[in-house]
C-alpha positions, -999 to +999 in steps of 0.1 A: -305+784-167-301+813-194-320+805-230-286+804-247-281+770-225-316+757-227-312+759-268-274+750-273-273+723-251-294+704-272-281+713-301-245+703-290-260+668-279-281+663-312-245+652-333-240+625-307-271+611-307-278+608-342-241+596-347-242+568-322-277+556-337-261+555-364-227+535-351-253+510-334-267+504-366-237+503-387-213+489-359-195+461-378-181+485-411-172+513-382-157+487-363-133+476-391-125+515-392-120+517-353-096+486-350-064+498-356-076+529-329-094+503-305-063+481-304-039+509-293-063+520-270-073+490-254-035+479-249-028+507-234-057+507-212-047+471-202-010+485-196-021+514-173-051+488-156-046+452-159-076+443-137-098+466-161-128+445-174-124+456-212-135+435-240-114+432-272-140+431-297-134+461-318-177+460-327-187+460-287-162+483-287-183+506-311-214+498-293-205+505-260-189+541-274-221+544-290-244+539-259-221+560-235-228+588-262-266+584-262-267+586-224-245+613-222-258+634-250-291+625-233-278+643-197-266+670-219-296+678-236-317+679-205-293+694-184-290+669-159-248+667-149-243+690-178-206+691-170-200+656-167-217+648-193-196+673-219-167+662-199-177+620-212-190+634-246-154+649-247-137+619-236-153+598-258-153+621-294-113+616-294-112+582-303-141+585-326-122+613-343-091+591-345-109+561-357-137+576-383-116+609-396-083+591-407-081+619-436-037+616-434-045+580-447-069+588-474-055+576-509-076+603-533-079+637-526-117+642-526-121+614-499-089+634-482-103+661-484-142+655-467-124+632-441-106+663-433-134+688-431-153+661-406-118+658-387-121+694-378-155+695-375-151+672-347-126+691-333-147+724-331-174+702-312-146+692-290-141+728-284-178+732-278-178+706-250-146+717-227-163+751-228-196+732-219-177+710-195-160+743-176-195+760-175-201+768-141-239+789-153-223+818-136-218+797-103-185+797-091-162+771-093-145+745-076-111+763-080-126+795-067-141+784-041-108+766-028-091+799-033-118+815-012-111+789+014-076+795+017-080+833+018-108+830+048-084+808+068-054+827+061-076+857+075-090+839+107-055+826+115-039+864+112-071+877+131-067+842+158-027+852+158-035+889+169-059+880+196-040+853+210-006+882+211-034+909+231-047+884+252-009+873+263+000+910+270-030+912+290-022+881+313+013+896+315+001+928+325-021+910+353+005+890+365+030+915+369 
């Protein structure tokens, strides 16, 4: 692992640990802010997957999100499943941002500016997480490996076809 990954991953994860601990401590207040988003999200998920055991209570959802963020941030910081943990953090950041930083609903300009700043900060962090989720650390990714296997299979098929034609000619020449 490169030095930049060794340092950058814990730095990226730290914002989630701090935010998630705060969410656990203040889950009641945050649940009130999150309710419009959780109601929409829970409704959508229950329509898509009716048997999903998803709680309706916004406070419980805030706590679950915080626990997921702590676990994924710890995994990212320690380099255990960094691509998966970055993807999980990215998925959890979207509803968190939409629930917590609704600058378009702010009444006064100072609050609007502050919420807008946090919204775009989270958007920037999301970009970093997307980069981390796609980082193969210099090793070939799944898409490259799939293309390589397909290319090798085509080459082998051509080779087998040429060999089969040559053998057929030899057999024909021996028979005649």
